N, C-alpha and C positions, 0 to 999 in steps of 0.2 A: 092609236097605239104609239106611234112614233113621237108624239108630243109630250108624253109623260116624263117626269123627272127620272123615273126608274129606267126608262129606255134611253136616257141620254147620258148615263154615266160612262165614263171613259174606260179604258182597259184597266181591269182590276188586278190582274196577275199574269205576268209572263215569266215563267221559270226557264232558266237556261241550264241545259245539261250537256253542252257541247264538249267534245273531246273526251267524253266518257263512253267507253265501249259498252254496248248493250250485252247482256248475257248471251253467250253463244255467237257473238259477232266480233269483227275486228275493226278497229278504228280506221277510217278511210284516209286519215291525214298521214303523210309520210313523216318518218322520224326526223328528217332533215329540214322539214318546213319551218320557217321562222315562227316563233310563238306569236308575234304580232299578226301574222297572216292568219294563223289559226283563230286568234281572238276576233279578228275582223270578220272572218267567215261566220263564226259563231254568232257574233252580234248582229250581222246582217240577217241570218236565218231567224233569229229570235225576233227582230224588229218586223220582218216580213210576216211572220206568223201573227204577231200582235196586230198588225194592220189588217190582216185578213179576218181575224176574229172580231175586231172592232167593227169592220164593215158589215158583218153578219148581224151584230147587235144593232147597229144604226139602221139596218133595213127593217127592224121590227122584232128581232128575237130578244126576249128578256135577258137570257144568259146562255153562253156557250163555253165549253171547255174542250181542249184538244191536246193530243200528243202526236208529235211527228218524229219519225226516225228516218235518217238518210245516211246509209253507208257508215254506221257506227256513231254518228252524231245524233243527238236527240234534243228536242225542245218540247216544253209543255207551256200551255198558256190558257187564259180565260178572259172573257170580256163580259160586261154587263152585270146583272144582278141576280141573286138567288131568290130574292123576295121583292116583288114590285111594290109592296105596301111600305116596307121599311127601308128600301134601297140597300139592303145588306148585300155586299159584293159577292159574286160567284168567284170561287177560287179553283185553280187547277188541283185535281186530286179529291174533290168532293165526291162522296158516295153517289152513285148514279145507277138507276134501274136500267139495265141494258137490254131488257126484253128478249127478243128472239135471237140475239147473239148467243144466248144460252144454248140454242140448238146445236151450235158447233161443238160446245163442250159435251153435250149429251151424245151426239153422234160419235165423237171421238171415244167416249167411254164405251159405247156399244162395240165399236171396232176393236177396242182393246180386248173385249171379251171374245170377239171373233178370232183374235190372234192366239188366244189360249185354248181355242176349240170348244168353248161353251155355247157359242152362238154361230149359226151359219147364215150368211147374208141372204141366200136364196131359199132358205127354209120358210115354210108357212108360219105365221105368227101364232096360229092355233096350236102348233106343236108345243109352244112354251106357255101360252096363256089361253087355254081352251075355254075357260069360263068367261074371261073378259071379252074375247073376240070369238064367239062360237060359230058353229055351222059352216056354211059354204064360204063365207067371207074369211073366216079364220083359216080355211084350207087354201084359199086362192091368194090372199094378201101375204106377201113376204116381208121379211125384215127390211130388205132393201127398199121396197115400195113405201114403207113408213118413212124411212130416212130421206128419200128423194121426193116425197109428196106425190107419188103416183098411185097411192092405195085406193083413191076414190072415197075415202072416209071424210065426211063433212066436218068442217071446223066447228067446234062447240062454242067458240067465243061469241059469235053473233046470235047464237041460240040462247045462251045464258044471259047475255047482255043485249037482248033484242032491241031495246029502246034506242040504241046507238044507230040502228039502221033507219030509225024514224026521226033522227035529228034531236034526240032527247038524251040527257045525261041521267035520267031517272034510275036506270038499272045500275049504273055505277054507284050512285048514292045508296040504293037499296042493298047492294051486295058488298058495300065497303068493308064490313068486318065479318062477313059470313064465311064460315068454313066450307070449302068445296073439297070433297073427297075425289081421288083419282077415278073411282068407279062412276061417280056422278057425272064427271066431265066426259069420260069415254062414252057412257051411255047416251048422253046428250048428242054427241056426234054420230054415233051408230044408228040412232033412231031416225035420223034425217035421211032423205033419199041420197043415194050415192052420187058423187059428182062425175064419176066416170067408171068404166070397167077397170078392175085392178090391172095396173101396168099399161093402160091404154090412153092415158092422159095425165095432165099435171094440174093440181089444184092445191094451193097452200092451205094447210090444215094443222092447227095446234094440237088437235086430237092425236095425230100421228105421234107426236113427241111425248104426250102424256102416256101413250101406250109404250113407247120406247123406254120411258122412265120405269114403268112397271115391269118391262122385260129385264131391265137391270136389277130391279128388286128381286125378281124370281131367280135369276142365275147367280147373283152374288150373295143373296141373303142379307143385303143391306138396302137402306133407302137409296134412291138414286142420288139424292143430295149428299149423303155421307160418302158414297162410293166415289162420286166425281171429286169431292173435296180431298179424299185420301189419295186418289190415283193421279189427279191432274193439278188441282189448285195448290196443295201444300208442296209437292215436289218441285213445282216451278217457282215457289216463293212468292205467290201472288197474295201479298198480305192484305190487299184492299179488295179482294174478291171473295164473295161468300154467298151462300143461300140464306135468306132470312128465316126460312122454315115457317114458323107460325107468327113471327114478329111482324106487325103491320108497319113498324117504323124503320127508317134507315138509320142505324146507329152512327154516331159521329157526325162531322160536318156534312151537310147536304143541302140541296136546293128544294124549293117548292117545285111543284109539277103542274103546269097549266094546260088544260085541255080545252081547246076552242071549238072543236067539232064543226069546223067549216063555218063558223059564225051562225050556226042554226039556233042554238039556245040564246036566251036573252043575255046571259053572261057566261063567261067561261068558268069551268070548274077547276078546283085545285085538288090533286090526287097524289100528294107525296106520301100519304098515309093510307094504306088499305091492306087487306088480307092477301098475302102472296100465294095462298092456296089455289087461287084462280088461275095461276100460271105454271107453277111447279117446274118440271123438267123442260117445259116448252118455253119458259120465259121469265123465271123468277129471280135470276141472278142479279146481284149488285156488284159493280166493279168500278174501275176508273179507266180512262183512255190509255194510261201508261201500262196498266196491267193487261189490257187487251192486246196492246202491241207485243208485249212479252209472250202472251199465250200464242198468238198467231205466228210469231217468229219461231217458237218452239215447234208448233204443229207443222208448219210448212218446211221447217228445217230438218224434220225427221226425228225429233227428240221424243215424240209421243207415239208415233206409228212407224212401222217399217215401210219400205218403199212400195211394196205391193199393195198394202192397205191404203197408203196415201194416194196411190194411183186410183184405187176404187173410189175413194172419197172425191177425187177430182173428175170422175166420169159423170158428165153432166147430161141433163135432159133439157129440152127447150121449155121456156116459160111462155105460154101463149100470148101473142100480141105484144111481145117485148123484143125490141131490137138490141137491148143492152144487157139482158139478164139470161143466165142459164143456172140450173141448180144441180148440185152434186149431192153428196151425202152429208147434209147439214152444212154445206159450204156453197156460197154463191160465187159465181163467176161474173164479173162486171166487164163488159166490153166498152172501151172508150178509145177513140182515135188518138187522143193526146197522151194517155197513160199506157195504152196497150191493155192486155188482159190483167185484171186485178182480181184478187180473191178475198173472201171475208164473209161478212154477213151484216144485215141491217136488223135493227130491233126497235119496236115501238110499243110502248104501254101507255095508258092514259097519262098525258102530261110530260112524258119523257121519251126521247128518241135517240138512237145511236147509229152511227155508221162506222164500220171498221174495214179499211181498204188496205191490201197488201200485195206487193209484187210477188211473183212466184218464187223469186230468189230471196225474198225477205229483206231486201236492201232498201226498199221504199215503203214506208208505212204511215198511215194516217188513221187515227181513231178520234171521233168527237162525239160529244153528248149535248143535246139541246133540252131546254126546260119548257118549251111550248110546242104542242103538237096540233096537227090539223088546222094550221093557221091560214090556209088558203080559202078562197071562196070557190063555189062549185059552178060549173058551166051548165048550159041547158040540158046536158046529158048526165048530169050528176057527177062529173069527173072534176078533180081538183085543177084549178087554174094555176099556172106558174106564178109564183110570188117573187118579189124582189129578194126575199130571203134565199130562195132557191138559186137565184143567179149568183148571189154572194157565196153560197156554199159551193157552187160549181167552181168559182174562182179559187176558193180555198183548196179544193181538190187538186186543181191544176198546179197551183203554186206550191203545194205541199209535197206532191209525189210525182209530178210529171216533168220537172226540170231536167236539164242535161248536166252531165259531169258533176253531179252532186250538189249543184246549185239550183235552188228553187226558181222556177220560171216566174215571170211577171205577166204572162199572157192571160187574156180573158178566156173564160170557159167556152168551149165549142158547144154547138147545139146538143151534142151527144152527152156531155157532162150534165147539162140541165135535163135532158131526156132521161138519163139514169135516175135522177131524183124524181121525175114525174112517174116513171115506172114503179119506183118504190112507193110513192104515194098511192098509186092505184092498187098495189098489193095490200095496202093497209086500209082500204076502204071498208 
């Protein structure tokens, strides 16, 4: 992989937005600071981001784009290619499928309905959707349990796309343009044995968020996509963030999406085009790293939810066998010794992955998108082995958000930063 011309292209775009205050933030540079000092700091941050992105590309990632924000300064950049056959460069701001980062948007939308009294967090979901989640499960599973993945409802994705569990891309090909109704996806999850008793364990499940989307439909009278767009995306001015609805394409400039499936198939698949109905409110959103930074800045800064509901969102439960992750209401807490506690979410769909990390005060932010997924090989236990890409991504995390005094660090990642990525890989198995 490293030897192809597509993987040897240099940095294709590093955009500089230093000295521009982000919405809702204040620039960190004092008014009396010399302009030359401001420019030097901006150029240094831009160059460091470019170097880190190029290192990820050189480690084997076809293309990566990122946005970094530190105390009012921001940088965007990209490295590598959007298409390995044509060597078309990847550029910052290309449309990117952000997968489960969608869950933070959906959870925020549900909590906004909690704020106006249409939904109760600890009410049974059967109160609102008795036909979709009937019987005892509808009576025992609460809205909160859906949002923090303690419902016990099995994930539909490995059921609908079961060939993935056997090292085959066949079901991705078979379902590429198939329409999946919410009812179909929910039924696929509910028909499987429960992962745990309601509220008594944690198991990541996209089914929970398809149900949460239907809850929004029930209480607002609008599709979840329309409601989230009206209440969150448009008011925040996220011009590059949208639900594709039935459109299998990513409108505008975008990258190919390469799925390696741990090198089990004979060749990797390309999935930039497919029906988004398989993901819906659980993972269909298209966005950019810059828009994601703006969204999380607004969320963590109290623009979207009041303090009490934001506190509910940050009330986390343990993720089994993970020293680095805890899960709130559509919000992940990442524990790292170099950066401290960071908030955000990870997202993976076939061929594209995203990680969005943010300090609690919103002053340190990193969002990035990759166009190759499951690039590791598996060990004898079927778990992903750490790849050179993971180590370079760990360095990017440290250098982008963990430095002192507003200046990015040049330290190497600790074991914990790499462990964080390993934990996220295991969640996406």
